[in-house]
PyMOL Python script that loads the backbone (N, CA, C, O; Angstrom):
from pymol import cmd

cmd.read_pdbstr("""\
ATOM      1  N   MET A   1     -44.233 -17.310 -40.561  1.00  0.00           N
ATOM      2  CA  MET A   1     -44.325 -18.113 -39.366  1.00  0.00           C
ATOM      3  C   MET A   1     -43.401 -17.560 -38.278  1.00  0.00           C
ATOM      4  O   MET A   1     -43.760 -17.549 -37.101  1.00  0.00           O
ATOM      5  N   GLU A   2     -42.225 -17.108 -38.671  1.00  0.00           N
ATOM      6  CA  GLU A   2     -41.261 -16.617 -37.694  1.00  0.00           C
ATOM      7  C   GLU A   2     -41.797 -15.440 -36.884  1.00  0.00           C
ATOM      8  O   GLU A   2     -41.472 -15.293 -35.706  1.00  0.00           O
ATOM      9  N   GLU A   3     -42.616 -14.603 -37.516  1.00  0.00           N
ATOM     10  CA  GLU A   3     -43.160 -13.450 -36.808  1.00  0.00           C
ATOM     11  C   GLU A   3     -44.131 -13.851 -35.708  1.00  0.00           C
ATOM     12  O   GLU A   3     -44.343 -13.096 -34.759  1.00  0.00           O
ATOM     13  N   LEU A   4     -44.723 -15.034 -35.829  1.00  0.00           N
ATOM     14  CA  LEU A   4     -45.711 -15.496 -34.855  1.00  0.00           C
ATOM     15  C   LEU A   4     -45.088 -16.220 -33.668  1.00  0.00           C
ATOM     16  O   LEU A   4     -45.750 -16.426 -32.651  1.00  0.00           O
ATOM     17  N   LEU A   5     -43.830 -16.603 -33.788  1.00  0.00           N
ATOM     18  CA  LEU A   5     -43.169 -17.342 -32.715  1.00  0.00           C
ATOM     19  C   LEU A   5     -42.596 -16.383 -31.683  1.00  0.00           C
ATOM     20  O   LEU A   5     -42.187 -15.272 -32.020  1.00  0.00           O
ATOM     21  N   PRO A   6     -42.566 -16.817 -30.418  1.00  0.00           N
ATOM     22  CA  PRO A   6     -41.966 -15.961 -29.388  1.00  0.00           C
ATOM     23  C   PRO A   6     -40.502 -15.679 -29.692  1.00  0.00           C
ATOM     24  O   PRO A   6     -39.849 -16.444 -30.402  1.00  0.00           O
ATOM     25  N   GLY A   7     -39.995 -14.593 -29.159  1.00  0.00           N
ATOM     26  CA  GLY A   7     -38.595 -14.210 -29.366  1.00  0.00           C
ATOM     27  C   GLY A   7     -37.631 -15.241 -28.805  1.00  0.00           C
ATOM     28  O   GLY A   7     -38.019 -16.137 -28.054  1.00  0.00           O
ATOM     29  N   THR A   8     -36.385 -15.098 -29.180  1.00  0.00           N
ATOM     30  CA  THR A   8     -35.376 -16.055 -28.747  1.00  0.00           C
ATOM     31  C   THR A   8     -34.657 -15.605 -27.492  1.00  0.00           C
ATOM     32  O   THR A   8     -33.771 -16.308 -27.008  1.00  0.00           O
ATOM     33  N   ARG A   9     -35.018 -14.445 -26.952  1.00  0.00           N
ATOM     34  CA  ARG A   9     -34.383 -13.991 -25.716  1.00  0.00           C
ATOM     35  C   ARG A   9     -34.817 -14.874 -24.562  1.00  0.00           C
ATOM     36  O   ARG A   9     -35.928 -15.405 -24.553  1.00  0.00           O
ATOM     37  N   GLY A  10     -33.938 -15.025 -23.597  1.00  0.00           N
ATOM     38  CA  GLY A  10     -34.284 -15.812 -22.423  1.00  0.00           C
ATOM     39  C   GLY A  10     -33.402 -17.034 -22.319  1.00  0.00           C
ATOM     40  O   GLY A  10     -32.177 -16.937 -22.391  1.00  0.00           O
ATOM     41  N   SER A  11     -34.017 -18.164 -22.152  1.00  0.00           N
ATOM     42  CA  SER A  11     -33.292 -19.408 -21.902  1.00  0.00           C
ATOM     43  C   SER A  11     -32.393 -19.794 -23.067  1.00  0.00           C
ATOM     44  O   SER A  11     -32.809 -19.780 -24.225  1.00  0.00           O
ATOM     45  N   ALA A  12     -31.158 -20.137 -22.741  1.00  0.00           N
ATOM     46  CA  ALA A  12     -30.215 -20.609 -23.764  1.00  0.00           C
ATOM     47  C   ALA A  12     -30.539 -22.028 -24.199  1.00  0.00           C
ATOM     48  O   ALA A  12     -30.001 -22.502 -25.199  1.00  0.00           O
ATOM     49  N   ALA A  13     -31.408 -22.713 -23.467  1.00  0.00           N
ATOM     50  CA  ALA A  13     -31.746 -24.097 -23.780  1.00  0.00           C
ATOM     51  C   ALA A  13     -32.803 -24.208 -24.870  1.00  0.00           C
ATOM     52  O   ALA A  13     -33.135 -25.320 -25.280  1.00  0.00           O
ATOM     53  N   ARG A  14     -33.337 -23.098 -25.347  1.00  0.00           N
ATOM     54  CA  ARG A  14     -34.359 -23.141 -26.396  1.00  0.00           C
ATOM     55  C   ARG A  14     -33.765 -23.589 -27.712  1.00  0.00           C
ATOM     56  O   ARG A  14     -32.563 -23.474 -27.955  1.00  0.00           O
ATOM     57  N   ARG A  15     -34.649 -24.106 -28.560  1.00  0.00           N
ATOM     58  CA  ARG A  15     -34.229 -24.500 -29.900  1.00  0.00           C
ATOM     59  C   ARG A  15     -33.895 -23.254 -30.716  1.00  0.00           C
ATOM     60  O   ARG A  15     -34.436 -22.179 -30.459  1.00  0.00           O
ATOM     61  N   PRO A  16     -33.005 -23.397 -31.700  1.00  0.00           N
ATOM     62  CA  PRO A  16     -32.747 -22.265 -32.606  1.00  0.00           C
ATOM     63  C   PRO A  16     -34.044 -21.852 -33.306  1.00  0.00           C
ATOM     64  O   PRO A  16     -34.925 -22.687 -33.512  1.00  0.00           O
ATOM     65  N   SER A  17     -34.165 -20.599 -33.664  1.00  0.00           N
ATOM     66  CA  SER A  17     -35.416 -20.108 -34.243  1.00  0.00           C
ATOM     67  C   SER A  17     -35.782 -20.831 -35.538  1.00  0.00           C
ATOM     68  O   SER A  17     -36.966 -21.009 -35.825  1.00  0.00           O
ATOM     69  N   GLU A  18     -34.781 -21.255 -36.332  1.00  0.00           N
ATOM     70  CA  GLU A  18     -35.087 -21.995 -37.564  1.00  0.00           C
ATOM     71  C   GLU A  18     -35.773 -23.310 -37.233  1.00  0.00           C
ATOM     72  O   GLU A  18     -36.727 -23.697 -37.907  1.00  0.00           O
ATOM     73  N   SER A  19     -35.297 -24.002 -36.200  1.00  0.00           N
ATOM     74  CA  SER A  19     -35.878 -25.275 -35.799  1.00  0.00           C
ATOM     75  C   SER A  19     -37.293 -25.081 -35.281  1.00  0.00           C
ATOM     76  O   SER A  19     -38.190 -25.866 -35.586  1.00  0.00           O
ATOM     77  N   ARG A  20     -37.485 -24.036 -34.500  1.00  0.00           N
ATOM     78  CA  ARG A  20     -38.819 -23.782 -33.956  1.00  0.00           C
ATOM     79  C   ARG A  20     -39.796 -23.433 -35.068  1.00  0.00           C
ATOM     80  O   ARG A  20     -40.958 -23.834 -35.013  1.00  0.00           O
ATOM     81  N   ALA A  21     -39.351 -22.702 -36.066  1.00  0.00           N
ATOM     82  CA  ALA A  21     -40.218 -22.360 -37.192  1.00  0.00           C
ATOM     83  C   ALA A  21     -40.575 -23.614 -37.990  1.00  0.00           C
ATOM     84  O   ALA A  21     -41.725 -23.772 -38.400  1.00  0.00           O
ATOM     85  N   ALA A  22     -39.617 -24.500 -38.214  1.00  0.00           N
ATOM     86  CA  ALA A  22     -39.887 -25.745 -38.934  1.00  0.00           C
ATOM     87  C   ALA A  22     -40.876 -26.608 -38.154  1.00  0.00           C
ATOM     88  O   ALA A  22     -41.784 -27.199 -38.738  1.00  0.00           O
ATOM     89  N   LEU A  23     -40.699 -26.680 -36.841  1.00  0.00           N
ATOM     90  CA  LEU A  23     -41.636 -27.445 -36.007  1.00  0.00           C
ATOM     91  C   LEU A  23     -43.037 -26.841 -36.075  1.00  0.00           C
ATOM     92  O   LEU A  23     -44.023 -27.570 -36.189  1.00  0.00           O
ATOM     93  N   ALA A  24     -43.126 -25.533 -36.006  1.00  0.00           N
ATOM     94  CA  ALA A  24     -44.430 -24.870 -36.075  1.00  0.00           C
ATOM     95  C   ALA A  24     -45.103 -25.154 -37.415  1.00  0.00           C
ATOM     96  O   ALA A  24     -46.301 -25.431 -37.466  1.00  0.00           O
ATOM     97  N   ARG A  25     -44.328 -25.085 -38.502  1.00  0.00           N
ATOM     98  CA  ARG A  25     -44.889 -25.394 -39.828  1.00  0.00           C
ATOM     99  C   ARG A  25     -45.348 -26.843 -39.895  1.00  0.00           C
ATOM    100  O   ARG A  25     -46.396 -27.134 -40.471  1.00  0.00           O
ATOM    101  N   ALA A  26     -44.572 -27.757 -39.309  1.00  0.00           N
ATOM    102  CA  ALA A  26     -44.934 -29.171 -39.325  1.00  0.00           C
ATOM    103  C   ALA A  26     -46.249 -29.408 -38.578  1.00  0.00           C
ATOM    104  O   ALA A  26     -47.099 -30.162 -39.051  1.00  0.00           O
ATOM    105  N   PHE A  27     -46.420 -28.774 -37.424  1.00  0.00           N
ATOM    106  CA  PHE A  27     -47.656 -28.980 -36.681  1.00  0.00           C
ATOM    107  C   PHE A  27     -48.838 -28.268 -37.328  1.00  0.00           C
ATOM    108  O   PHE A  27     -49.979 -28.693 -37.152  1.00  0.00           O
ATOM    109  N   LEU A  28     -48.592 -27.207 -38.062  1.00  0.00           N
ATOM    110  CA  LEU A  28     -49.649 -26.593 -38.861  1.00  0.00           C
ATOM    111  C   LEU A  28     -50.062 -27.559 -39.974  1.00  0.00           C
ATOM    112  O   LEU A  28     -51.253 -27.735 -40.235  1.00  0.00           O
ATOM    113  N   ALA A  29     -49.087 -28.178 -40.625  1.00  0.00           N
ATOM    114  CA  ALA A  29     -49.371 -29.174 -41.666  1.00  0.00           C
ATOM    115  C   ALA A  29     -50.136 -30.355 -41.080  1.00  0.00           C
ATOM    116  O   ALA A  29     -51.025 -30.902 -41.733  1.00  0.00           O
ATOM    117  N   LYS A  30     -49.800 -30.751 -39.857  1.00  0.00           N
ATOM    118  CA  LYS A  30     -50.499 -31.851 -39.186  1.00  0.00           C
ATOM    119  C   LYS A  30     -51.987 -31.542 -39.070  1.00  0.00           C
ATOM    120  O   LYS A  30     -52.828 -32.408 -39.312  1.00  0.00           O
ATOM    121  N   ALA A  31     -52.306 -30.313 -38.703  1.00  0.00           N
ATOM    122  CA  ALA A  31     -53.704 -29.913 -38.582  1.00  0.00           C
ATOM    123  C   ALA A  31     -54.384 -29.807 -39.948  1.00  0.00           C
ATOM    124  O   ALA A  31     -55.508 -30.277 -40.124  1.00  0.00           O
ATOM    125  N   VAL A  32     -53.705 -29.195 -40.901  1.00  0.00           N
ATOM    126  CA  VAL A  32     -54.290 -28.988 -42.230  1.00  0.00           C
ATOM    127  C   VAL A  32     -54.568 -30.320 -42.921  1.00  0.00           C
ATOM    128  O   VAL A  32     -55.622 -30.499 -43.530  1.00  0.00           O
ATOM    129  N   PHE A  33     -53.620 -31.255 -42.826  1.00  0.00           N
ATOM    130  CA  PHE A  33     -53.781 -32.545 -43.489  1.00  0.00           C
ATOM    131  C   PHE A  33     -54.451 -33.584 -42.602  1.00  0.00           C
ATOM    132  O   PHE A  33     -54.558 -34.750 -42.980  1.00  0.00           O
ATOM    133  N   ASP A  34     -54.902 -33.165 -41.423  1.00  0.00           N
ATOM    134  CA  ASP A  34     -55.629 -34.025 -40.489  1.00  0.00           C
ATOM    135  C   ASP A  34     -54.854 -35.304 -40.180  1.00  0.00           C
ATOM    136  O   ASP A  34     -55.410 -36.402 -40.206  1.00  0.00           O
ATOM    137  N   VAL A  35     -53.571 -35.147 -39.889  1.00  0.00           N
ATOM    138  CA  VAL A  35     -52.720 -36.271 -39.510  1.00  0.00           C
ATOM    139  C   VAL A  35     -53.042 -36.597 -38.050  1.00  0.00           C
ATOM    140  O   VAL A  35     -52.954 -35.716 -37.195  1.00  0.00           O
ATOM    141  N   PRO A  36     -53.416 -37.849 -37.749  1.00  0.00           N
ATOM    142  CA  PRO A  36     -53.953 -38.168 -36.432  1.00  0.00           C
ATOM    143  C   PRO A  36     -52.966 -38.130 -35.270  1.00  0.00           C
ATOM    144  O   PRO A  36     -53.354 -37.797 -34.150  1.00  0.00           O
ATOM    145  N   THR A  37     -51.702 -38.461 -35.510  1.00  0.00           N
ATOM    146  CA  THR A  37     -50.737 -38.511 -34.407  1.00  0.00           C
ATOM    147  C   THR A  37     -49.423 -37.858 -34.820  1.00  0.00           C
ATOM    148  O   THR A  37     -49.134 -37.691 -36.004  1.00  0.00           O
ATOM    149  N   THR A  38     -48.644 -37.497 -33.817  1.00  0.00           N
ATOM    150  CA  THR A  38     -47.327 -36.923 -34.101  1.00  0.00           C
ATOM    151  C   THR A  38     -46.440 -37.955 -34.782  1.00  0.00           C
ATOM    152  O   THR A  38     -45.663 -37.612 -35.672  1.00  0.00           O
ATOM    153  N   GLN A  39     -46.547 -39.217 -34.371  1.00  0.00           N
ATOM    154  CA  GLN A  39     -45.747 -40.268 -35.014  1.00  0.00           C
ATOM    155  C   GLN A  39     -46.109 -40.393 -36.497  1.00  0.00           C
ATOM    156  O   GLN A  39     -45.229 -40.586 -37.336  1.00  0.00           O
ATOM    157  N   ALA A  40     -47.385 -40.284 -36.816  1.00  0.00           N
ATOM    158  CA  ALA A  40     -47.808 -40.323 -38.225  1.00  0.00           C
ATOM    159  C   ALA A  40     -47.255 -39.119 -38.980  1.00  0.00           C
ATOM    160  O   ALA A  40     -46.877 -39.231 -40.146  1.00  0.00           O
ATOM    161  N   LEU A  41     -47.209 -37.977 -38.318  1.00  0.00           N
ATOM    162  CA  LEU A  41     -46.616 -36.779 -38.932  1.00  0.00           C
ATOM    163  C   LEU A  41     -45.144 -37.003 -39.237  1.00  0.00           C
ATOM    164  O   LEU A  41     -44.674 -36.666 -40.323  1.00  0.00           O
ATOM    165  N   VAL A  42     -44.417 -37.567 -38.288  1.00  0.00           N
ATOM    166  CA  VAL A  42     -42.987 -37.838 -38.489  1.00  0.00           C
ATOM    167  C   VAL A  42     -42.802 -38.783 -39.675  1.00  0.00           C
ATOM    168  O   VAL A  42     -41.930 -38.556 -40.515  1.00  0.00           O
ATOM    169  N   GLU A  43     -43.606 -39.830 -39.751  1.00  0.00           N
ATOM    170  CA  GLU A  43     -43.504 -40.767 -40.877  1.00  0.00           C
ATOM    171  C   GLU A  43     -43.782 -40.065 -42.201  1.00  0.00           C
ATOM    172  O   GLU A  43     -43.091 -40.296 -43.194  1.00  0.00           O
ATOM    173  N   ARG A  44     -44.788 -39.216 -42.206  1.00  0.00           N
ATOM    174  CA  ARG A  44     -45.105 -38.498 -43.445  1.00  0.00           C
ATOM    175  C   ARG A  44     -43.971 -37.558 -43.832  1.00  0.00           C
ATOM    176  O   ARG A  44     -43.630 -37.456 -45.011  1.00  0.00           O
ATOM    177  N   LEU A  45     -43.385 -36.876 -42.865  1.00  0.00           N
ATOM    178  CA  LEU A  45     -42.260 -35.983 -43.158  1.00  0.00           C
ATOM    179  C   LEU A  45     -41.049 -36.765 -43.662  1.00  0.00           C
ATOM    180  O   LEU A  45     -40.326 -36.287 -44.536  1.00  0.00           O
ATOM    181  N   ARG A  46     -40.824 -37.947 -43.126  1.00  0.00           N
ATOM    182  CA  ARG A  46     -39.699 -38.782 -43.599  1.00  0.00           C
ATOM    183  C   ARG A  46     -39.881 -39.186 -45.053  1.00  0.00           C
ATOM    184  O   ARG A  46     -38.911 -39.273 -45.806  1.00  0.00           O
ATOM    185  N   ASN A  47     -41.143 -39.438 -45.451  1.00  0.00           N
ATOM    186  CA  ASN A  47     -41.411 -40.018 -46.764  1.00  0.00           C
ATOM    187  C   ASN A  47     -41.916 -39.032 -47.808  1.00  0.00           C
ATOM    188  O   ASN A  47     -42.109 -39.412 -48.963  1.00  0.00           O
ATOM    189  N   ASP A  48     -42.130 -37.803 -47.439  1.00  0.00           N
ATOM    190  CA  ASP A  48     -42.671 -36.815 -48.370  1.00  0.00           C
ATOM    191  C   ASP A  48     -41.699 -35.631 -48.470  1.00  0.00           C
ATOM    192  O   ASP A  48     -41.777 -34.695 -47.674  1.00  0.00           O
ATOM    193  N   PRO A  49     -40.788 -35.674 -49.445  1.00  0.00           N
ATOM    194  CA  PRO A  49     -39.783 -34.608 -49.556  1.00  0.00           C
ATOM    195  C   PRO A  49     -40.387 -33.218 -49.751  1.00  0.00           C
ATOM    196  O   PRO A  49     -39.847 -32.240 -49.234  1.00  0.00           O
ATOM    197  N   ALA A  50     -41.484 -33.112 -50.480  1.00  0.00           N
ATOM    198  CA  ALA A  50     -42.094 -31.796 -50.716  1.00  0.00           C
ATOM    199  C   ALA A  50     -42.620 -31.205 -49.406  1.00  0.00           C
ATOM    200  O   ALA A  50     -42.388 -30.032 -49.116  1.00  0.00           O
ATOM    201  N   LEU A  51     -43.322 -32.009 -48.623  1.00  0.00           N
ATOM    202  CA  LEU A  51     -43.838 -31.528 -47.335  1.00  0.00           C
ATOM    203  C   LEU A  51     -42.687 -31.184 -46.399  1.00  0.00           C
ATOM    204  O   LEU A  51     -42.724 -30.169 -45.705  1.00  0.00           O
ATOM    205  N   ARG A  52     -41.676 -32.027 -46.383  1.00  0.00           N
ATOM    206  CA  ARG A  52     -40.513 -31.797 -45.527  1.00  0.00           C
ATOM    207  C   ARG A  52     -39.844 -30.462 -45.874  1.00  0.00           C
ATOM    208  O   ARG A  52     -39.484 -29.699 -44.977  1.00  0.00           O
ATOM    209  N   ARG A  53     -39.677 -30.180 -47.158  1.00  0.00           N
ATOM    210  CA  ARG A  53     -39.051 -28.914 -47.580  1.00  0.00           C
ATOM    211  C   ARG A  53     -39.949 -27.712 -47.264  1.00  0.00           C
ATOM    212  O   ARG A  53     -39.456 -26.650 -46.883  1.00  0.00           O
ATOM    213  N   LEU A  54     -41.254 -27.880 -47.421  1.00  0.00           N
ATOM    214  CA  LEU A  54     -42.170 -26.794 -47.064  1.00  0.00           C
ATOM    215  C   LEU A  54     -42.070 -26.448 -45.587  1.00  0.00           C
ATOM    216  O   LEU A  54     -42.199 -25.285 -45.202  1.00  0.00           O
ATOM    217  N   CYS A  55     -41.840 -27.455 -44.769  1.00  0.00           N
ATOM    218  CA  CYS A  55     -41.709 -27.215 -43.328  1.00  0.00           C
ATOM    219  C   CYS A  55     -40.358 -26.598 -42.981  1.00  0.00           C
ATOM    220  O   CYS A  55     -40.237 -25.900 -41.974  1.00  0.00           O
ATOM    221  N   GLY A  56     -39.338 -26.849 -43.807  1.00  0.00           N
ATOM    222  CA  GLY A  56     -38.046 -26.215 -43.565  1.00  0.00           C
ATOM    223  C   GLY A  56     -36.887 -27.166 -43.378  1.00  0.00           C
ATOM    224  O   GLY A  56     -35.798 -26.752 -42.983  1.00  0.00           O
ATOM    225  N   TRP A  57     -37.112 -28.451 -43.662  1.00  0.00           N
ATOM    226  CA  TRP A  57     -36.025 -29.429 -43.556  1.00  0.00           C
ATOM    227  C   TRP A  57     -35.674 -29.961 -44.934  1.00  0.00           C
ATOM    228  O   TRP A  57     -36.559 -30.323 -45.709  1.00  0.00           O
ATOM    229  N   GLU A  58     -34.388 -30.009 -45.240  1.00  0.00           N
ATOM    230  CA  GLU A  58     -33.935 -30.561 -46.518  1.00  0.00           C
ATOM    231  C   GLU A  58     -33.766 -32.074 -46.449  1.00  0.00           C
ATOM    232  O   GLU A  58     -34.123 -32.785 -47.388  1.00  0.00           O
ATOM    233  N   GLN A  59     -33.226 -32.560 -45.348  1.00  0.00           N
ATOM    234  CA  GLN A  59     -32.917 -33.980 -45.201  1.00  0.00           C
ATOM    235  C   GLN A  59     -33.914 -34.666 -44.277  1.00  0.00           C
ATOM    236  O   GLN A  59     -34.361 -34.075 -43.294  1.00  0.00           O
ATOM    237  N   ALA A  60     -34.263 -35.907 -44.588  1.00  0.00           N
ATOM    238  CA  ALA A  60     -35.205 -36.661 -43.755  1.00  0.00           C
ATOM    239  C   ALA A  60     -34.660 -36.838 -42.345  1.00  0.00           C
ATOM    240  O   ALA A  60     -35.428 -36.818 -41.383  1.00  0.00           O
ATOM    241  N   GLY A  61     -33.359 -37.009 -42.207  1.00  0.00           N
ATOM    242  CA  GLY A  61     -32.748 -37.192 -40.890  1.00  0.00           C
ATOM    243  C   GLY A  61     -32.884 -35.974 -39.988  1.00  0.00           C
ATOM    244  O   GLY A  61     -32.855 -36.111 -38.765  1.00  0.00           O
ATOM    245  N   ALA A  62     -33.030 -34.807 -40.557  1.00  0.00           N
ATOM    246  CA  ALA A  62     -33.190 -33.593 -39.755  1.00  0.00           C
ATOM    247  C   ALA A  62     -34.491 -33.583 -38.989  1.00  0.00           C
ATOM    248  O   ALA A  62     -34.576 -32.983 -37.917  1.00  0.00           O
ATOM    249  N   VAL A  63     -35.502 -34.234 -39.521  1.00  0.00           N
ATOM    250  CA  VAL A  63     -36.811 -34.293 -38.861  1.00  0.00           C
ATOM    251  C   VAL A  63     -36.684 -35.032 -37.535  1.00  0.00           C
ATOM    252  O   VAL A  63     -37.251 -34.610 -36.527  1.00  0.00           O
ATOM    253  N   LEU A  64     -35.953 -36.115 -37.537  1.00  0.00           N
ATOM    254  CA  LEU A  64     -35.810 -36.931 -36.326  1.00  0.00           C
ATOM    255  C   LEU A  64     -35.114 -36.189 -35.215  1.00  0.00           C
ATOM    256  O   LEU A  64     -35.405 -36.415 -34.040  1.00  0.00           O
ATOM    257  N   VAL A  65     -34.204 -35.309 -35.563  1.00  0.00           N
ATOM    258  CA  VAL A  65     -33.476 -34.550 -34.563  1.00  0.00           C
ATOM    259  C   VAL A  65     -34.405 -33.586 -33.836  1.00  0.00           C
ATOM    260  O   VAL A  65     -34.204 -33.319 -32.651  1.00  0.00           O
ATOM    261  N   HIS A  66     -35.416 -33.060 -34.520  1.00  0.00           N
ATOM    262  CA  HIS A  66     -36.223 -31.990 -33.963  1.00  0.00           C
ATOM    263  C   HIS A  66     -37.583 -32.427 -33.437  1.00  0.00           C
ATOM    264  O   HIS A  66     -38.118 -31.789 -32.531  1.00  0.00           O
ATOM    265  N   VAL A  67     -38.156 -33.494 -33.978  1.00  0.00           N
ATOM    266  CA  VAL A  67     -39.478 -33.921 -33.544  1.00  0.00           C
ATOM    267  C   VAL A  67     -39.333 -35.194 -32.734  1.00  0.00           C
ATOM    268  O   VAL A  67     -38.992 -36.250 -33.266  1.00  0.00           O
ATOM    269  N   ARG A  68     -39.596 -35.081 -31.445  1.00  0.00           N
ATOM    270  CA  ARG A  68     -39.544 -36.248 -30.558  1.00  0.00           C
ATOM    271  C   ARG A  68     -40.683 -36.208 -29.613  1.00  0.00           C
ATOM    272  O   ARG A  68     -40.824 -37.101 -28.778  1.00  0.00           O
TER     273      ARG A  68
END
""", "prot")
cmd.dss("prot")
cmd.show_as("cartoon", "prot")
cmd.util.cbc("prot")
cmd.orient("prot")
């Protein structure tokens, strides 16, 4: 996934590359699992440790920091 994301050069206000990769994986999972809304995706990530780890977050609280 990291190879498909734009480089980190440029704006210092961008998210760290790890966060951007986790977000990209989460939105890929949203499409694959046909999750209807971003809020539903956030709820699923909070309650599904396996999906959360596949996306790149260990703790449920980390999801809230990155997906808004």
